[in-house]
N, C-alpha and C positions, 0 to 999 in steps of 0.2 A: 504493500499499499504506500502510495506516496503521501508524504506528510512534512510539512515545514518543520524544520528544527527550531527550537527556541532561539529567537533572533537576539543574540547577546544577552544582556541582562534585562532589557526593557520587558520582555515577554515573560519574566517571572511573576507577573502580577496574576497569573493563573492560580497561585497558591494563596490561601486566604487566611491562614492562622498567624497570630502575631507572636513575636519573641518576647521573652522576659527581658527587662532592661539590662539585667547582669549579662546575659548572653549576647545581647545586641552590642554591648560595648566591646566584646572580645574581637580581636582581629583574626583572620584566618591563620596568619603567621604564628599567632599564639596557641592555636587550637590543633593545627595539623601536625601530625608526625610523619616525616618523610624518611624513606630509607632507599638505598639502591643496592641490589644484590650483586654479587661478583659477576654474574652472567649478563648484567646490564638492566635488569627489570627494575623499574621505578615503582615504588609503593607509596601511596598517600592515604594516610588513615586519619579519620576525624571522628572522635568519640561524641556521641549525642545519646543520652540515656532516658529520653522522655518516653520511649516505648521499647519493649523488647524485641525489636526488629533491626534489620540492617539491610542496606543496599550495597551490593558489590557490582562494580563496573570494571570491564577490561577494555581500555582504549588502546587500538592499534594505530600508529602513525601512517595510516594509508587510506586514501580516498580516491575520488576520481581526479584529483590534482595529480596523482602519482602514475596515471595511465597515460597512454600514447594513442594517437589517432590510429585507427585500424584495430585497437584492442581496448576500446572504451567499454565501461560497464562491468570490468572484471571484479572491481572492489565489492560492488553491490551483489554480484552473482556469488562471489566467494562467501559473502555474509550468509546467504541462503545456504550454501553448501556446508557451512560450519555446523549445521544442525543435522548432517547426514550420518553422524556417528564416527566412531573410532574403532580401533582393535578391541577395546573393552566395552564400548557403549554402542548399542545398536542404532540404526537409523531412527530419528525422530524420538529417541529415548531420553535425550537431554531434557526437554520440556516435561515429559512425563515424570522424570525423577524429581525435578524441581516442584511440580505440582503435587506429587505424592508426599512431599515433605512440607506442604502447606504454602509454597511460594509461587511467584509468577515471574516470567522472564520475557525478554524480547530482545532486539538488536535494531540498529539503524546504521546506515552509511551516509556520510556527508561529502562534500568537496574534499575535506582535510582529514577525515578520520572514519574508522569503523568501530563501533561500540557495542558491546555485549553486556547486558545487566540482568540482575535478578534481585528481587526483594523477597526476603525470607526471615523466619524467626532467627534471632541472633544465635541461639544454640545449634542452629542447622547450618551455619556459614560454611562449615568444612565441607558439606555436600557440594556447594557451588564452587568453592575453591579448588577441590579435586577434579570436578568436571572440566573447569576451565583450564587447568594445568594440563589435563590429559588431551584436551583438543588443540591447545596451542602446539603440541609436538606430535600427536598421533592421529591427526584427521585422516579418514579413509572414505573414499566413495568410488564406485565403479561407474561404467558408462550406463548401466541401467538405472542408477540414481541421478547421474549428471544430466542426462538428456531431458528427462521430465522437468527437473528444476529449471534448466535453461528455458524451457517453454513456459513455465510459470512466470519467470522474469519478462520474457518477450510479451506474454499476455497483460502483464502488469503495465508495461510500457504502452501497449495498445489502449488499455482502459484509461489510464491516468494521464497520458500525454497525447497520443495520437488521436484519440477521441474526444479530448478536451481541448477546444481551441484556445482558451485562455492560458492553460499551462503550455501549450505549444508555442504561444506567443512569447512567454517568458524565456522559453528555451531558445528560441530564435533571437530574441534581444541579447542574451548572453553571447550567443555564437558570433553576433555582429559586433558587440561591444569589445570583446577580447580578440585580438589578431594573433598574439604570440603565446599567451598563457593558457594553461589547461583549463582554467576556469570557464573557457569558452564551450566546453561540451557538458551535457547533463550528467548527473550522478548516475542515473539508470543506464547511461550509454546510448549510443546511436543504434538503431534497429539493425542496420547492415552488419555492424560490428558484433553484435550479439549473435546473429545468425552464423557468423564464421568461428564463434568461440568453440573451443575444444576442451575436453577433460584435461589434456596435457597443459593447456594455457592456464587453467585454474590451478593445477597442482604446482606449476612453476611460480605462479604468483603468491601462492601460500608459502612456499619455501623461501621466497625472496623477502617477504614482508611479515610473516608471522613468527617472530622470535622474540625472546625476552628483552633484548636491547631496543626493540622498536615498539614496545608496549608499556603501559602504565596501568597498574592495578589501583583503582580508587575504592575505598570502603568508608561508608558513613553509617553509624549507628550504635547500638547498644553492645559494646565489647570493651575489653581491656586491650589497649593498643600493643602492649609488649606481647601478650599472649598470642594476639592475632598475627602480629608480624612473625613470630616463630612459626606459626601454623602455615602462613603463606610461603615463608622461606623453605620449609620442608617439602611443600608441594611443588614449587617452582624452581627451587634451587638447583635441582639436578638437571634441569633442561640446559642443553649446551648453548653457550653463546654463539651467535652467527655473525657473518660479515655484515657490516653497516648496509642498510638498505640505500639503493641509488638516490642520490640527492635530486631534488628538483631545481633546475637551474633557470628556468624560464623567467623572463622578467618582461612584463608588458610595457611597450614603449609608450610614451605620452601620446595621447590622441591629439591630432592637429586639424581636425575638421569634423563637423557634424555628420553622423551616420544616421541613415533612415532605411528602414525596412518595413515591407507590408506583407502581412500574411493573409491570404484570401482562402477561407475555410467556410464550411457550412455552419452557420450560427445565426441567431436572431438578432443579436446586438453587437455592436462594435466593442473595441476595448483599446486603450492606449497605455503605454508604459514609456516613461522617460528615464534613462539611467545615465549617471555621471560617475566617472572614475573618482574614487576617494581613498584616502589612506585607512588602515586599520588601527588597532590599539597601540601599535609601535610608533605611531605618529602622534605629535603633540595636538593636532586638531581633531583627533578621534572623539574625545569627550564633547566637544562642540557639536560634531555630527550627530552623536547620540541625543543630545538635547534638541537639536533641529528636528530630528525624526519624531520626537515626542511632541514638539510644537505643532507639527504638521499632522501627526497621525496617532497621538497618544490618547485615543478614545474618542467617544462621540462628541465631546466638547472641544476637540482639537480642530484646528483650522480647516483642513481639507473636508472633514465630514460636515462641519458647519456651514461652510461656504458652498460647496458643490452639491452636497445632498440635501441639507436642511433648508438653507436659505434661498438659493438660486434654483433648486429643484432641477439640477442639470444632470446629476449622476445618480445611479442607484448604489454606487460604491466608489469610495476614493480613499487612498492611503498612501503611506510611504514605508519604506523598508531600508534598514541598515544593518549590516553585519559587522558588529565590533570585533569579534574574536576569530576572524580569518586569518590563516597562516599568512597569505600575501594580500596586498591591497585588492579591494573588491569594488562593489558598485553601491551607490545610493539610488534608490529607484522610487519614483512617484508613479501612480497609476490611478485609472479610473474607468468606470464602464458608464457610458451614457444611458439615461433613461430612453424609452422608446420615443422617437421623434427627434431626439437630440443627436449631434453628430460627434464623432471622435475628434474632430477639429476643435469643436466647442470646448471639450474637456481638456484637450492639450493647451489651448490658449488660456484657460483658467488655471491649469497646473503651472504653467509658465508665469502667469500672473502672480501666483502665490510665491514663486521663486523670487521675482522681482521685488515683491514687498518685503521679503526677508532681507534683501540686498539694500533697499533704500530706507526702510523704516524701522527703528529700533523695537524689538519686543519690549513691551512695558513691563514694569516691575511686578505687577499683579500676575500676568500671565507667565512670566519667567518664573516666579516663586511657586505658582501652581504645578508648572512643569517639574521643576526641581523636586518638590514635595512628592509628585507622583512617581517619579523615577526612584526616589529614596525609599518610598513605602513599598514599591515592587521589590526592590533589592532586599529590604529588611524583612518583609513578610515571607519572601521566598526562603530565608534560612530556616524556616520551621518545617520544610520539607526535606526529608533525607535524600530523596532522589535528586532534587534540584541543587542542593548542596554539592552532591557528587557531580552533577552535570557542570556547575560553574567550575569546580576544581579541574575537570577534565577538559573543558573548552579552553580555559586559560593555560593550562599546561600544553595543550596541542599548539596554541598560539605563541607559545614562548616560555611562560613561567608562571605557575600557579599564584605566586606572591602578588602579581600585579592585581589581583582581586581587591586588596586592601586599598588601592589607589582610586577605585571606582567611585565611591561616594565623595571623597575630597575633590576629585577632578570635576564631578558634576556640579558641585557646590561652587566651584570657582568660575564657571562659565558665565560671562557677562553678555549683555545686549550687543556690545560692540564686537565681541567675539563672533557672535552669531552673524553679523553683518559682513565682517571680514571673511569668515569661512564660506559664507554663501557667494560672495564675489569671487573668491579664489577658485572654487571647484565647480559651481553651477554656472558654467559658461556655455555658449553655443558651441565653441570648439571642442568641448569636452563631453558633449552629450550624444546619446543614441536614442532615437525615437523609433518606437516599434508600434505598429497600428494593426489591429485586427479588422479587416474588411469582410463583413458577412456575405456569404453566398447563400441563396435561397435554401431553407431547410425547414422541415416539418418538425425538428426537434425543439425542445424548450431552450430558453435563453441559457447561456453558460452561466454557472455560478461564479461570483468573484473568487479569484485565487489569491493566495498570498504572494506578495511581490518576491521574485526571485526564490522560489522554492528550492532548497538545497539539499534535502535529505531524503532517503527512501527507508522505510521501516519495514522489517521482516514481517 
C-alpha cells in the first residue's frame, strides 16, 4: 500500500496525548543510550516506562536513493521479500510469530531508508530481536516465492500510481524536477524496471545493503537499557561485518530555468503541483522552510486552505509539503485541486500569489506565534507515542545524526518574519520551480482524491 511517510516532525500532530512537564524538559541526548557493536551495528535505546510495551525498529540505510535506472524498485521489493522466511523461519511466519506473542508488525520503504518495526509487550522483545537478527543474515526465498511477490508489487504500482492520476502527477513532477539525483524516480520503481527484476537482483541487493554496518536498531519502551543492550548484542553480535555499501555520489545541479510538465490522464478534475528545490536539515534555512510549510498548510486555519478552499471557493483541496529529514536536499511542494468549473491555471496563479505574499509582506506576530505554537505542540505531544519517538530517532539518524532532534524546537522558536521573507525570496523563484499540471481526459470515473504532496514511501 502506498502511504506518505511522516513529513519530518510537523506530521507528529497525529499523536494526541500530552507529556508530563518533567519528561518534556529532558532532551533526547539525556535520554538515549547509544552503542555501536564491533560489526558496525548502531543501537539507540530510549527507556519509557509508561506502559509495559516496547517498539523495536530496524532501519537499513537503503532506499530508492540507492538504486540505479534500470533497477529501480529493488528496495521496496526486497522489503516485501524480507517476510518470505529464512532457514529457520518459514514464509510469512515472521508476522504470525509476532501476532502469537501479542504484537503487531509492519515495514516501509522511503527514498532514504527501509524500516521494519514491531510493537510488543516488553517482556517479549527477545522474540522480535531474534527474528530480526535471523533475517538480517539468513533471508531465503526461491523463484516460487519471488515471482508472486514481484507481481504483488507490480499490482500495487498499478493500483496506487498508474490508476491514480494525482499520484502519477507527483511522480512525474519529481521525475522532471530532478535531472541528476535518484530522487527523480519513485520509491516503488518504474514498471518496466519491475518487469525485468530477477531473484538474483534481489539477492545481490540484499547482500550489498543488509549488513550490521548499514543498519540501526532503535528501541523505545519499558525496558532496562543495559539488559536490552546485552540481549541485542548477543543476537546481532555474531553477524559478520560486511564491506561498506556503495556511496551515493549524485548531486543535483542548481536549476537554471522553469520546468513545466503536463500529464493527460482520465480524470474528472485537474490538479497542479509547484515544486522548488530547497535544502534539508543540514542547511541553516531548513527551520524557516518548516515554519513556512506550517504557515501555508498547517491545518484548516492555514493560508492555503483558508484562501483557496474556504474564502475564494477555488479549490477542493490545497496544501504544501516539505521533507525536513531527507538525506539530500529535496523539494518544497505546493499543490491544489480545483473545484468543478475552476481551472488548474486559476489554482496555479493563486498558489504563486501566496508565494509572492510571503516574499513581500511579513507574517504578523499573531500568525507566527500560532504557527510556532502548533509546531511545538505537535513535537511535544508526539513524544508520548513510543512509535513516533522511534521514528524521530530513525529519521534523524538516517539524515545524519539523531542528536539534531534537540535543535528542532530552539530552531523553530528562532524563526522570524524577516527570515521567512528572505528564504521565500531565495528559493521560491521562477528559475527554481517545476510546475506539473494534470489535464483530465474524459472519464466515467469519480474525481481523484487529493493526494499528499510528494508521497515518498510505500508500506508493506
